[in-house]
C-alpha positions as CSV (number, residue, x, y, z in Angstrom):
1,M,-20.2,8.0,11.7
2,W,-18.2,5.4,9.5
3,H,-14.5,6.3,9.4
4,C,-11.0,5.2,8.0
5,G,-7.8,4.8,8.7
6,F,-4.2,3.9,8.2
7,H,-1.1,1.8,9.6
8,V,1.7,-0.2,8.6
9,S,2.7,-3.5,10.5
10,I,6.4,-4.5,10.0
11,Y,7.2,-8.0,11.7
12,S,10.6,-9.9,11.3
13,G,13.0,-12.2,13.0
14,N,14.1,-8.7,14.6
15,G,11.2,-8.4,16.1
16,V,7.8,-6.0,15.4
17,I,7.4,-2.1,14.3
18,H,3.4,-0.8,13.8
19,S,3.1,2.7,12.5
20,P,0.7,4.6,14.9
21,P,-2.6,4.7,13.0
22,F,-3.7,8.7,10.5
23,S,-7.4,8.6,10.4
24,D,-10.0,11.0,8.0
25,Y,-10.1,12.9,11.6
26,D,-6.6,12.8,11.3
27,F,-6.6,14.5,7.2
28,P,-10.1,15.1,6.8
29,W,-9.3,16.5,3.1
30,G,-7.4,13.5,2.2
31,C,-10.4,11.3,1.8
32,I,-12.1,13.8,-0.4
33,E,-8.9,13.4,-3.1
34,I,-9.1,10.0,-3.0
35,L,-13.1,9.8,-3.7
36,K,-12.0,12.1,-6.2
37,K,-9.3,10.3,-7.9
38,I,-12.0,7.1,-8.0
39,K,-14.8,8.9,-9.1
40,K,-12.5,10.4,-11.7
41,M,-10.5,7.0,-12.4
42,V,-14.4,5.5,-12.8
43,E,-15.5,7.9,-15.2
44,T,-12.4,8.6,-17.9
45,R,-11.8,4.4,-17.1
46,Q,-8.0,5.3,-16.5
47,P,-5.7,4.1,-13.9
48,Q,-4.6,7.7,-12.0
49,V,-1.3,6.2,-11.7
50,P,1.6,4.8,-14.1
51,Y,0.3,0.5,-13.9
52,E,4.1,0.4,-12.8
53,E,3.5,1.7,-10.2
54,M,0.5,0.2,-9.2
55,I,2.4,-2.9,-10.2
56,E,5.4,-2.5,-7.8
57,C,3.3,-1.9,-4.6
58,I,1.5,-5.6,-5.5
59,A,5.3,-6.3,-5.4
60,I,6.2,-4.5,-2.4
61,A,3.3,-7.0,-0.9
62,N,4.0,-10.0,-1.9
63,A,7.8,-9.9,-0.3
64,G,6.3,-8.8,2.2
65,R,3.7,-12.1,2.3
66,I,7.0,-14.2,1.7
67,S,9.4,-12.8,3.9
68,Q,6.7,-13.8,6.9
69,K,6.1,-16.6,5.6
70,E,10.4,-18.3,4.9
71,K,11.5,-16.1,7.6
72,R,13.9,-14.2,5.5
73,K,14.8,-11.0,4.0
74,V,12.9,-11.3,0.6
75,Y,14.2,-8.1,-2.2
76,L,11.7,-6.2,-4.7
77,K,14.0,-7.4,-7.7
78,E,13.2,-11.1,-6.5
79,I,9.1,-10.8,-6.9
80,W,9.7,-7.6,-9.8
81,K,11.5,-8.3,-12.6
82,N,11.4,-4.4,-13.7
83,D,13.1,-4.3,-17.1
């Protein structure tokens, strides 16, 4: 049986932090809710969260990528101009 899990890893010049995994065995109802949201998004063709929230998540990921590559702090305001 397939299952999924989530975790976060943060790397910096000061060290590394790994969160413990959180799987669908820990919270099986969460998977059901995610699938319901995906189904609703497909049926309505509307996102389940505001576009700004999705863009912010992408900007955070990009900031992390740049920070790792350039070995420096990268602030969200450098990546995302939320005017």
